[in-house]
MISE-49725 format. One line per field, with one value per residue (C-alpha): residue in one letter; x, y, z; residue number from 0. Coordinates in nm, 4 decimals, padded with zeros to 6 digits. Example, Ala and Ser with C-alpha at 12.3 -4.5 7.8 and 13.67 -1.06 7.14 Angstrom:
! residues 2
type A_S
u 01.2300_01.3670
v -00.4500_-00.1060
w 00.7800_00.7140
seq 0_1
END
This chain:
! residues 520
type M_N_G_A_Q_S_L_V_R_T_L_V_G_C_G_V_E_V_C_F_M_N_P_G_T_S_E_M_H_F_V_A_T_L_D_A_V_P_E_M_R_G_V_L_A_L_F_E_G_V_A_T_G_A_A_D_G_Y_G_R_M_A_G_R_P_A_A_T_L_L_H_L_G_P_G_L_G_N_G_V_A_N_L_H_N_A_R_R_A_R_T_A_I_V_N_V_V_G_D_H_A_T_Y_H_K_K_F_D_A_P_L_E_S_D_I_E_A_I_A_R_N_V_S_P_G_F_V_R_W_G_T_T_P_E_S_L_G_A_D_A_L_D_A_Y_R_A_A_L_G_P_P_G_Q_V_A_T_I_V_V_P_A_D_V_S_W_G_P_G_G_V_V_A_P_P_P_V_L_P_E_R_A_P_L_D_V_A_Q_T_M_V_V_A_D_V_L_R_S_G_E_P_A_A_L_L_L_G_N_G_A_L_D_A_R_G_I_E_W_A_S_R_V_A_H_A_S_G_A_R_L_Y_C_E_T_F_P_A_R_I_R_R_G_A_G_I_A_A_V_E_R_I_A_Y_L_G_E_M_A_A_A_Q_L_E_G_L_R_H_L_I_L_V_D_A_K_A_P_V_S_F_F_A_Y_P_G_R_P_S_W_L_V_P_D_D_C_E_V_H_V_L_S_G_P_A_D_D_A_G_S_A_L_E_A_L_G_A_E_L_C_A_G_P_A_P_V_A_E_P_G_R_P_R_L_P_T_G_A_L_T_P_A_A_V_A_E_T_I_G_A_L_M_P_E_H_A_I_V_S_D_E_S_N_T_S_G_L_F_S_A_Q_A_T_A_G_C_P_P_H_D_W_L_Y_L_T_G_G_A_I_G_Q_G_L_P_V_A_V_G_A_A_V_A_C_P_D_R_P_V_L_A_L_Q_A_D_G_S_A_L_Y_T_L_Q_S_W_W_T_M_A_R_E_G_L_D_V_T_T_V_L_F_N_N_H_S_Y_A_I_L_N_M_E_L_Q_R_V_G_T_E_G_A_G_D_R_A_R_D_M_L_D_L_S_N_P_D_I_D_Y_S_A_L_A_R_G_L_G_L_S_A_W_R_S_T_N_A_E_E_F_A_G_H_L_A_E_A_L_A_T_P_G_P_S_L_V_E_A_V_M_P_K_H_P_R_P_G
u 00.1478_-00.1453_-00.3424_-00.1509_00.1816_00.0564_-00.0728_00.2557_00.4735_00.2631_00.2935_00.6705_00.6874_00.5061_00.7633_00.5656_00.8392_00.6832_00.3650_00.2570_00.0400_-00.1618_-00.2797_-00.5180_-00.6207_-00.7642_-00.4358_-00.1937_-00.1173_-00.0122_00.2125_00.3618_00.4491_00.6961_00.9433_00.9105_00.9247_01.1972_01.1719_00.8555_00.9386_00.6758_00.6474_00.4366_00.2130_00.0351_-00.2713_-00.4204_-00.4233_-00.0441_-00.0214_-00.2462_-00.0814_00.2631_00.1568_00.0488_00.3831_00.5713_00.3749_00.4164_00.7949_00.8625_00.6293_00.5084_00.2628_00.3158_00.0701_-00.1275_-00.2612_-00.5671_-00.7885_-01.1496_-01.3960_-01.3031_-00.9334_-01.0176_-01.2394_-00.9520_-00.7419_-01.0041_-00.9022_-00.5553_-00.6869_-00.9152_-00.6080_-00.4361_-00.7394_-00.7350_-00.3594_-00.4143_-00.1491_-00.1148_-00.1803_-00.2678_-00.4962_-00.5320_-00.8131_-00.8579_-01.2052_-01.3671_-01.3547_-01.6332_-01.8154_-01.7891_-01.9624_-02.3148_-02.2664_-02.2399_-01.9331_-01.8601_-01.6210_-01.8470_-01.9237_-01.9928_-01.6342_-01.7304_-01.9449_-01.6413_-01.3948_-01.5980_-01.5535_-01.1773_-01.1372_-01.4248_-01.2479_-01.1426_-01.2744_-01.2188_-01.3181_-01.0825_-01.2907_-01.0396_-00.6721_-00.6182_-00.7377_-00.5882_-00.2608_-00.4547_-00.6594_-00.3375_-00.2102_-00.5352_-00.5213_-00.1650_-00.2516_-00.5589_-00.3548_-00.1054_-00.3801_-00.3209_-00.4291_-00.3130_-00.5701_-00.6313_-00.7111_-00.8634_-00.8520_-01.0662_-00.9160_-01.1278_-00.9200_-00.9913_-00.8931_-00.5671_-00.4855_-00.6279_-00.3916_-00.3607_-00.2265_-00.0846_00.1617_00.0489_00.3069_00.4641_00.2254_00.2221_00.2411_-00.0330_00.0454_-00.0757_-00.3116_-00.1424_-00.0933_-00.4029_-00.2417_-00.5671_-00.6274_-00.2688_-00.3315_-00.6543_-00.4713_-00.1858_-00.4345_-00.5905_-00.2500_-00.1736_-00.4975_-00.3498_-00.6485_-00.5652_-00.4936_-00.3491_-00.2132_-00.3294_-00.1028_-00.2037_-00.0156_00.1175_00.2570_00.4578_00.7772_01.0888_01.0016_00.6429_00.7341_01.0099_00.7818_00.4884_00.7106_00.8412_00.4855_00.3789_00.6847_00.6406_00.2669_00.2318_-00.0006_-00.0090_00.1214_-00.0592_-00.0831_-00.3561_-00.3749_-00.2598_-00.0749_00.0446_00.4067_00.5850_00.9497_01.0792_01.3855_01.6816_01.7066_01.3371_01.0707_00.8378_00.4740_00.2125_-00.0374_-00.4070_-00.4970_-00.6882_-00.9319_-01.1949_-01.1960_-00.8177_-00.8332_-01.1013_-00.8778_-00.5905_-00.8135_-00.9840_-00.9694_-00.8922_-01.0624_-00.9052_-00.8049_-00.6038_-00.6100_-00.3065_-00.3967_-00.5913_-00.9470_-01.1003_-01.0830_-01.3767_-01.4102_-01.3078_-01.6301_-01.9542_-01.9842_-02.2953_-02.3174_-01.9945_-01.9532_-01.8461_-01.7212_-01.4147_-01.3544_-01.4682_-01.8062_-01.6635_-01.3619_-01.3528_-01.2010_-00.9838_-00.8280_-00.4776_-00.4351_-00.6296_-00.5361_-00.4713_-00.2543_00.1173_00.1110_00.4844_00.4613_00.1543_00.3344_00.6477_00.4422_00.2635_00.5952_00.7373_00.4322_00.4793_00.8595_00.8897_01.2423_01.3848_01.2015_01.3348_01.4043_01.4249_01.7583_01.9568_01.9382_01.8528_01.7146_01.9319_01.8764_01.6297_01.6577_01.4097_01.0537_00.9602_00.6894_00.5682_00.7781_01.0880_01.0369_01.0032_01.3166_01.5140_01.3954_01.4948_01.8381_01.9067_01.7133_01.9480_02.0107_01.7777_01.5175_01.1626_00.9129_00.5848_00.3787_00.0837_00.1716_-00.1612_-00.1921_00.1501_00.3254_00.2069_00.5602_00.7413_00.7112_00.8584_01.1373_01.2486_01.2116_01.5882_01.6935_01.8594_01.6069_01.3658_01.0240_00.7235_00.4273_00.0980_-00.2248_-00.3929_-00.7261_-00.7643_-00.8189_-00.5830_-00.3504_-00.1539_00.1763_00.3577_00.2460_00.3347_00.6790_00.7169_00.6357_00.8581_01.1517_01.1010_01.0825_01.3915_01.6254_01.9119_01.7215_01.6431_01.2741_01.1374_00.7847_00.6310_00.3509_00.0710_00.0055_-00.3619_-00.3070_-00.0148_-00.2421_-00.4337_-00.1400_00.1525_00.1928_00.3948_00.6859_00.7092_00.7296_00.9975_01.2000_01.1446_01.2562_01.5392_01.3996_01.5766_01.2762_01.2959_00.9596_00.9136_00.6017_00.4301_00.2762_00.0298_-00.2004_-00.5094_-00.6906_-00.5925_-00.7502_-01.0858_-01.0677_-01.0463_-01.3272_-01.5500_-01.5677_-01.5842_-01.8948_-02.1052_-02.1297_-02.1625_-02.3036_-02.0128_-01.8673_-01.6264_-01.7963_-01.7676_-01.4075_-01.3144_-01.3880_-01.0992_-00.8491_-00.5671_-00.4550_-00.5894_-00.3931_-00.1032_00.0371_00.4043_00.4848_00.8543_00.7772_00.5388_00.8030_01.0679_00.8245_00.7838_01.1602_01.2620_01.5266_01.3376_01.4028_01.1666_01.2316_01.0792_01.2757_01.4346_01.7906_01.6948_01.5004_01.7918_02.0293_01.7869_01.6952_02.0614_02.1280_01.8224_01.9218_02.2703_02.1400_02.0866_01.7361_01.4075_01.3796_01.1378_01.1889_00.8881_00.8461_00.6438_00.4800_00.2414_-00.1083_-00.3141_-00.5501_-00.9172_-01.1482_-01.3935
v -03.5682_-03.3671_-03.1029_-02.8088_-02.9561_-03.0091_-02.6497_-02.4968_-02.7228_-02.6428_-02.2697_-02.2997_-02.4978_-02.2088_-01.9614_-01.8236_-01.7809_-01.5524_-01.5719_-01.2687_-01.3981_-01.3521_-01.7083_-01.8641_-02.2111_-02.3200_-02.2417_-02.4213_-02.7032_-02.4471_-02.2841_-02.6216_-02.6854_-02.3946_-02.6191_-02.8920_-02.6509_-02.3948_-02.2493_-02.0694_-01.7629_-01.6768_-01.3092_-01.2404_-00.9340_-00.8164_-00.7166_-00.8671_-00.5324_-00.5293_-00.8781_-00.7975_-00.4603_-00.6193_-00.8812_-00.5934_-00.4147_-00.7385_-00.8157_-00.4658_-00.4862_-00.8572_-00.8983_-01.2290_-01.3175_-01.3525_-01.5510_-01.4343_-01.6477_-01.5112_-01.6496_-01.7151_-01.4445_-01.1886_-01.2125_-01.1674_-00.8752_-00.7097_-00.7352_-00.6221_-00.2542_-00.3362_-00.6233_-00.3608_-00.1523_-00.4601_-00.5371_-00.1827_-00.2084_-00.5464_-00.7013_-01.0783_-01.2288_-01.5834_-01.5134_-01.8175_-01.8012_-02.0730_-02.1953_-02.4193_-02.7919_-02.8928_-03.0980_-02.8158_-02.5458_-02.6697_-02.5829_-02.2090_-02.1538_-01.7929_-01.7215_-01.8706_-01.6206_-01.5973_-01.5919_-01.5932_-01.2806_-01.0980_-01.2447_-01.1625_-00.7902_-00.8080_-01.1335_-01.1255_-01.3337_-01.6321_-01.7750_-02.1493_-02.3699_-02.6542_-02.9695_-03.2533_-03.2882_-03.4679_-03.1688_-02.8849_-02.8763_-02.8398_-02.5625_-02.3812_-02.4158_-02.2746_-01.9853_-01.9050_-01.8996_-01.6873_-01.4441_-01.3935_-01.3188_-01.1197_-00.8932_-00.9687_-01.0185_-01.1386_-01.5108_-01.6541_-02.0146_-02.0986_-02.3978_-02.5831_-02.7104_-03.0771_-03.0378_-02.8865_-03.1598_-03.4543_-03.7059_-03.7654_-03.4304_-03.4194_-03.1577_-03.0104_-02.9810_-02.6466_-02.4306_-02.3319_-01.9540_-01.7473_-01.5178_-01.1700_-01.1073_-01.0507_-00.6953_-00.5452_-00.4066_-00.2620_-00.0628_00.0612_00.1987_00.3678_00.5441_00.6401_00.8045_00.9922_01.1279_01.2259_01.4233_01.7230_01.7493_01.7966_01.4566_01.3028_00.9666_00.8447_00.5740_00.3161_00.0546_-00.1603_00.1367_00.3008_00.0977_00.2339_00.0857_00.2061_00.5579_00.5823_00.4880_00.6910_00.9980_00.9380_00.9157_01.2280_01.4218_01.3167_01.3859_01.6836_01.4878_01.5557_01.2812_01.1917_00.8992_00.7959_00.9776_00.6870_00.4322_00.1163_00.1743_00.4283_00.4500_00.8039_01.0187_01.1556_01.0190_00.9236_01.1309_01.3123_01.2001_01.4360_01.2766_01.3513_01.5736_01.4365_01.7280_01.6893_02.0540_02.0490_01.7255_01.8725_02.1736_01.9420_01.7701_02.0848_02.1284_01.7651_01.6030_01.2607_01.0727_00.7546_00.5009_00.2793_00.0270_00.3073_00.4079_00.7341_00.9747_01.0292_01.2342_01.0416_01.1486_01.3170_01.6869_01.9059_02.0738_01.9213_01.6508_01.2950_01.2233_01.4405_01.3821_01.6807_01.6253_01.6621_01.4379_01.0893_00.8117_00.5484_00.2331_00.1431_-00.1409_-00.2859_-00.4609_-00.7981_-00.6501_-00.5776_-00.1996_-00.1624_-00.3503_-00.1500_00.1785_00.0603_-00.0408_00.2936_00.4752_00.2796_00.3631_00.7327_00.7147_00.8584_00.9490_01.0104_01.2576_01.4916_01.3269_01.4555_01.6205_01.5206_01.7669_01.7902_02.0753_02.2412_02.1593_02.4130_02.6018_02.7463_02.6329_02.2714_02.2894_02.0247_02.1955_02.1891_01.8185_01.7473_01.9452_01.7592_01.4243_01.5321_01.6354_01.3127_01.0343_00.7360_00.5681_00.2882_00.3878_00.2569_00.5137_00.4036_00.7215_00.7729_01.1294_01.2629_01.6430_01.6904_01.5237_01.7585_01.8923_01.5571_01.4627_01.7900_01.7884_01.4363_01.4559_01.4886_01.2267_00.9046_00.6649_00.5158_00.3484_00.5244_00.3296_00.5136_00.4647_00.3032_00.2008_00.4998_00.2989_00.4544_00.2480_00.1198_00.3080_00.1276_-00.2267_-00.1713_-00.0556_-00.3843_-00.5890_-00.3828_-00.4255_-00.8028_-00.8212_-00.6020_-00.6455_-00.4772_-00.1494_00.1230_00.1873_00.5265_00.5396_00.8870_00.8653_01.0972_01.0910_00.9987_00.7136_00.5780_00.5061_00.2473_00.0100_00.1288_-00.2337_-00.2506_-00.0999_-00.4113_-00.6358_-00.4082_-00.4429_-00.8175_-00.8752_-00.6186_-00.4339_-00.1271_00.1072_00.4727_00.6234_00.9978_01.0829_01.4126_01.5180_01.8027_01.6806_01.6371_01.4604_01.7546_01.6190_01.5834_01.9404_02.0339_01.7982_01.9369_02.2591_02.1004_01.8903_02.1912_02.1575_02.5306_02.4828_02.2751_02.4197_02.3312_02.0024_01.8782_01.9940_01.8221_01.4907_01.5654_01.6729_01.4460_01.6517_01.6596_01.4582_01.4956_01.1622_01.0860_00.8850_00.8643_00.6976_00.4566_00.3687_00.3057_00.0863_-00.1229_-00.1606_00.1276_00.3928_00.7225_01.0954_01.3909_01.7031_02.0483_02.2584_02.2060_02.1770_01.9120_01.7185_01.7130_01.5856_01.3250_01.1988_01.1653_00.9678_00.7481_00.6655_00.5724_00.3549_-00.0149_-00.1466_00.0398_00.3916_00.6814_01.0525_01.2411_01.5806_01.7950_02.0735_02.3525_02.2239_02.2231_02.5228_02.4517_02.5750_02.8516
w 00.6941_00.8259_00.6387_00.7849_00.6767_00.3215_00.3156_00.4295_00.2145_-00.0923_-00.0303_00.0106_-00.3125_-00.4834_-00.3542_-00.0595_00.2004_00.4632_00.6703_00.8747_01.1537_01.4680_01.5297_01.7800_01.8914_01.5569_01.3823_01.6146_01.3714_01.1099_01.3739_01.4714_01.1065_01.1117_01.2952_01.0337_00.7366_00.8174_00.4665_00.5794_00.7907_01.0461_01.1433_01.4505_01.4728_01.7859_01.5857_01.2718_01.0926_01.1198_00.9705_00.6746_00.6074_00.6249_00.3695_00.1456_00.1804_00.1185_-00.1954_-00.3357_-00.3059_-00.3615_-00.6572_-00.5131_-00.2380_00.1324_00.3405_00.6395_00.9235_01.1037_01.3802_01.2832_01.1758_01.4440_01.3539_00.9873_01.0827_01.2674_00.9508_00.7002_00.6677_00.5389_00.3275_00.1725_00.0886_-00.0538_-00.2703_-00.4076_-00.4674_-00.6360_-00.4118_-00.4277_-00.0816_00.0266_00.3220_00.5511_00.8066_01.0666_01.1546_01.4131_01.3498_01.1131_01.3757_01.6318_01.4276_01.5037_01.8709_01.7951_02.0125_02.1181_01.8283_01.5601_01.2794_00.9077_00.7838_00.4188_00.4547_00.5943_00.3434_00.0319_00.0990_00.0518_-00.1377_-00.3884_-00.6495_-00.4387_-00.1121_-00.0691_00.2250_00.3040_00.3268_00.3706_00.4610_00.1292_-00.0769_00.1294_-00.0666_-00.3909_-00.2295_-00.1419_-00.4985_-00.6372_-00.3902_-00.4903_-00.8596_-00.7930_-00.5837_-00.8667_-01.1172_-01.3226_-01.1767_-00.8231_-00.5519_-00.1975_-00.2170_00.1021_00.2265_00.5297_00.7126_00.9723_01.2636_01.1980_00.8318_00.9570_01.2076_01.0139_00.8453_00.4737_00.3538_00.0020_-00.1222_-00.4534_-00.7365_-00.8298_-01.0331_-01.3953_-01.3685_-01.5335_-01.8249_-01.9019_-02.1906_-02.5285_-02.6484_-02.8122_-03.1283_-03.2607_-02.9430_-02.9505_-03.3008_-03.1866_-02.9036_-03.1349_-03.3725_-03.0814_-02.9820_-03.3415_-03.3638_-03.1873_-02.9528_-02.5832_-02.4292_-02.1151_-02.0092_-01.6672_-01.5244_-01.2651_-01.0675_-01.3502_-01.5425_-01.2656_-01.2632_-01.4333_-01.7721_-01.7713_-01.6659_-01.9261_-02.2144_-02.0843_-02.0598_-02.4114_-02.5446_-02.3574_-02.4746_-02.8380_-02.8522_-02.6195_-02.3924_-02.0206_-01.7913_-01.4693_-01.2295_-00.9906_-00.6582_-00.4414_-00.6543_-00.4846_-00.5835_-00.7992_-00.9016_-00.8728_-00.8141_-01.0111_-01.3652_-01.3756_-01.5484_-01.3117_-01.3095_-01.1683_-00.9300_-00.9652_-00.6700_-00.3716_-00.3624_-00.6326_-00.7411_-00.7801_-00.9793_-01.2039_-01.2650_-01.3674_-01.6248_-01.7501_-02.1269_-02.2070_-02.5029_-02.4504_-02.1344_-02.1947_-01.9116_-01.8628_-01.5935_-01.4240_-01.3442_-01.4547_-01.1592_-00.9294_-00.6126_-00.3007_-00.1303_-00.2257_-00.1441_-00.1631_-00.5030_-00.6379_-00.9043_-00.8298_-01.1846_-01.2446_-01.6167_-01.8260_-01.9946_-02.3465_-02.2799_-02.4310_-02.2181_-02.3898_-02.2413_-02.3577_-02.1066_-01.8158_-01.4903_-01.6573_-01.9336_-01.9536_-01.9231_-01.9904_-02.3194_-02.4217_-02.3568_-02.5352_-02.8397_-02.8345_-02.8097_-03.1024_-03.3129_-03.2371_-03.2840_-02.9333_-02.8308_-02.4835_-02.2625_-01.9938_-01.6595_-01.3042_-01.2379_-00.9284_-00.6468_-00.2822_-00.0735_00.1867_00.5497_00.6894_01.0160_01.2582_01.3159_01.2549_00.9896_00.7425_00.4742_00.6970_00.7689_00.3958_00.3101_00.5755_00.4432_00.0925_00.2148_00.4066_00.2305_00.1882_-00.1466_-00.2619_-00.0047_00.0148_00.1418_00.3012_00.2995_00.5309_00.6195_00.4911_00.5183_00.6765_00.3850_00.1103_00.0548_00.0593_-00.3083_-00.4327_-00.1750_-00.2700_-00.6497_-00.7017_-00.4474_-00.5648_-00.7235_-00.4726_-00.4451_-00.2930_-00.1520_-00.1030_00.0941_-00.2046_-00.0568_00.1746_00.4953_00.7481_00.9637_00.6643_00.6753_00.9563_00.8625_00.4961_00.6109_00.8026_00.4948_00.2667_00.5057_00.5223_00.1421_00.0882_00.3866_00.1994_00.1526_00.4092_00.4690_00.5637_00.7073_00.6819_00.9322_01.0445_01.4180_01.4030_01.1580_01.3601_01.6536_01.4520_01.4106_01.6221_01.7347_01.4093_01.5998_01.8184_01.5116_01.3626_01.6831_01.7117_01.3519_01.3601_01.0577_00.9192_00.9324_01.0321_01.1203_01.0838_01.2813_01.1993_01.5308_01.4806_01.7610_01.5429_01.2621_01.0420_00.7259_00.9018_01.0252_00.6587_00.5607_00.8360_00.6364_00.2914_00.3490_00.4450_00.8245_00.8860_01.2347_01.3648_01.6836_01.9596_02.0505_01.6928_01.6574_01.9826_01.8073_01.5679_01.8350_01.9572_02.2552_02.6112_02.6940_02.4507_02.3327_02.3870_02.0758_02.1573_02.4903_02.3176_02.0594_02.3241_02.5124_02.1958_02.1472_01.9189_01.9500_01.9577_01.9388_01.9835_01.7767_01.8245_01.5735_01.2338_01.3619_01.6162_01.3559_01.1112_01.3785_01.5054_01.1572_01.0608_01.3790_01.3268_00.9691_01.0893_01.3754_01.2934_01.3480_01.3785_01.5126_01.5477_01.4970_01.6276_01.4599_01.7006_01.5020_01.5957_01.6548_01.3376_01.3535_01.3905_01.1163_01.1916
seq 0_1_2_3_4_5_6_7_8_9_10_11_12_13_14_15_16_17_18_19_20_21_22_23_24_25_26_27_28_29_30_31_32_33_34_35_36_37_38_39_40_41_42_43_44_45_46_47_48_49_50_51_52_53_54_55_56_57_58_59_60_61_62_63_64_65_66_67_68_69_70_71_72_73_74_75_76_77_78_79_80_81_82_83_84_85_86_87_88_89_90_91_92_93_94_95_96_97_98_99_100_101_102_103_104_105_106_107_108_109_110_111_112_113_114_115_116_117_118_119_120_121_122_123_124_125_126_127_128_129_130_131_132_133_134_135_136_137_138_139_140_141_142_143_144_145_146_147_148_149_150_151_152_153_154_155_156_157_158_159_160_161_162_163_164_165_166_167_168_169_170_171_172_173_174_175_176_177_178_179_180_181_182_183_184_185_186_187_188_189_190_191_192_193_194_195_196_197_198_199_200_201_202_203_204_205_206_207_208_209_210_211_212_213_214_215_216_217_218_219_220_221_222_223_224_225_226_227_228_229_230_231_232_233_234_235_236_237_238_239_240_241_242_243_244_245_246_247_248_249_250_251_252_253_254_255_256_257_258_259_260_261_262_263_264_265_266_267_268_269_270_271_272_273_274_275_276_277_278_279_280_281_282_283_284_285_286_287_288_289_290_291_292_293_294_295_296_297_298_299_300_301_302_303_304_305_306_307_308_309_310_311_312_313_314_315_316_317_318_319_320_321_322_323_324_325_326_327_328_329_330_331_332_333_334_335_336_337_338_339_340_341_342_343_344_345_346_347_348_349_350_351_352_353_354_355_356_357_358_359_360_361_362_363_364_365_366_367_368_369_370_371_372_373_374_375_376_377_378_379_380_381_382_383_384_385_386_387_388_389_390_391_392_393_394_395_396_397_398_399_400_401_402_403_404_405_406_407_408_409_410_411_412_413_414_415_416_417_418_419_420_421_422_423_424_425_426_427_428_429_430_431_432_433_434_435_436_437_438_439_440_441_442_443_444_445_446_447_448_449_450_451_452_453_454_455_456_457_458_459_460_461_462_463_464_465_466_467_468_469_470_471_472_473_474_475_476_477_478_479_480_481_482_483_484_485_486_487_488_489_490_491_492_493_494_495_496_497_498_499_500_501_502_503_504_505_506_507_508_509_510_511_512_513_514_515_516_517_518_519
END
């Protein structure tokens, strides 16, 4: 058995069943192992950013890691943006990066680079170099355990080619799974006393508190105590829909977020970070918590947020809280606007859907329009690096093949990783992409004003424009193997979306909207 075989067999023994990959020469022995170990499913991506984003989407939905396979430092570099998002989402990923043979590195071949310097940005908690075929299985086991956490993380193994092809590989035994930290009863009592004080308070929920159990107990606590209930702006995954209590997201714009938190005396963090502005702006604060508000931590990333909320609810004798009522908007007519697209999605969203949302400015109406839809999972752009939506949809569809996936995708962001469509077609994934085509980086047109660039004129605004020439996304999607429709009014969009949702395999519905107006 060579090193690559011991690596793959160890990962399979740990329960890692999928590897999203864009391999090169140094990784060929890993690729060859797929024939000997059919339990490992290889999913090919045309770009490393698709592979890493898909691993993120898979981990968010499966609750266990996928592997990636990337080619040397440049391949890792191509995948860094979506590994950054995965790190922020605390998604468990075993990130395998091939390297030159150990004896070849001294020759400084053209693809030689400092892999560790790149990896530490997205995998700060675990970077391991494979040194021998005999130890590579143990390295894989350690990476798997590190990836699981808690909290989850990207764990990177760098595998030199000669360690991969060398004989003597040993499969590591199945792991002993890590446990979460025990409940901090004393801190639960502190938070309970804060909520009993009658002073204005809010719960802020992060990733670990946004499943059905966490939301139920958080809503009970909020209802019993009068506290406000918020979640982070871009959580990794949130359960929502009819029968589930509504959780208000902290606004993206700093001044709007500050207004949400105004008047609070206590902010209680449940696997969340205190809110800060996404960017610095002249004359505006970065820290968004009111100056006279005290921040308390009920549970952190390594804790069981659901158990902490349940214990808090029991202490407060919190009963059931109001939940979202079932209901869908009517199909709109007339002009195709962002609101009309959202209403149509709310009217037609299938049951048990998974939504990968990178709609950015065009998707502002989507959450409200879908609040009464059947229960579903919503995946956000957690780390803020665009180009995530389509790859995350790939991974979610691989993880949950029995559930429809809806990718809500802004046009500018789609161009970063539209190679995802080819992987969707190749794998026969049930993903429907709704592409909001407003011909611009609309959010940057807004930011151009907000950062104080009063002198910006036509030359600056041209850098945020996606027309001249206009991009035919439907033609691109068909060229990559999708069924595709192009809609220019609300009636067309409703018909096309219904047909796309009823069509097996991946499809695109392009919603062509009026061009986003330029500022100034």
